[in-house]
C-alpha positions, -999 to +999 in steps of 0.1 A: +886+051-152+849+051-136+822+054-157+784+065-147+776+030-144+801+024-120+788+050-096+753+041-099+763+005-081+785+021-058+757+047-048+737+037-021+703+039-027+676+055+002+639+051+007+624+083+007+598+076+040+580+113+036+562+109+004+556+072+019+537+086+046+519+113+030+505+089+005+494+063+032+478+087+052+459+102+016+445+063+016+439+065+049+415+094+050+400+084+015+389+049+034+374+067+061+355+091+047+339+066+016+333+034+041+298+034+052+291+031+091+274-005+096+251-005+127+249-035+151+222-057+152+212-041+183+207-006+170+182-019+143+145-005+150+127-033+152+095-041+176+089-079+181+052-090+179+036-095+215+002-089+237-011-048+231-039-036+252-062-018+235-078+010+255-107+020+223-129-008+204-122-006+170-150-004+148-149-024+118-178-011+092-199-033+079-196-035+039-218-048+010-204-053-020-234-046-050-227-065-088-238-047-120-230-071-143-226-067-182-261-077-189-279-057-166-283-075-138-280-063-098-266-086-074-267-082-038-261-111-019-260-136-040-300-125-051-304-113-085-325-082-091-334-078-130-334-044-143-364-044-164-385-050-134-390-014-118-401-039-083-367-055-082-357-023-078-377-011-049-367-042-034-335-036-037-338-003-022-358-018+004-333-046+018-308-017+015-328+003+042-327-025+061-297-031+057-289+009+069-313+001+096-295-027+112-256-012+108-271+019+126-282-007+156-248-019+158-236+017+156-215+010+122-214+029+090-232+014+065-213+013+033-219+002+001-193-010-029-207-010-065-185-032-087-199-027-122-186-045-152-164-029-179-195-032-203-222-029-180-246-003-187-243+032-169-282+030-161-280+002-142-256+015-119-274+051-113-302+029-106-280+013-077-269+047-067-303+055-060-316+032-041-284+037-021-299+072-019-332+060-007-321+040+019-301+070+033-265+052+025-242+076+020-210+056+024-208+044-012-177+035-032-168+016-068-150-011-069-143-035-099-153-069-107-133-101-099 
């Protein structure tokens, strides 16, 4: 008398190949879709330094920095203009006028950067702006004291 265990042992088991092929193809498609394409080194867009010929001359603007300190001093090229004396402000305007004329002769733009301290008096900044206007300098920007 054969039991169901004996039948199971004598029965030859076979491997189902069709589902295995389906799983392998699904995994292959998954890895192909999710894989990132790696660019070879030759495909990288990189420009190496070399000699470059320039067809037009590059003009660098000349820039002067006018500092306005917290105690009311105006400093241009290490020259201190005391704010209380209006003749010093006329001297600042004259210096800026000469600077504008020199920039015009060298065919560059005269640029002024006003670097005002956070605690400076606003009247001193307006005095510098008035001196720039009197000198005919229109390219004025504001910066920070370093």
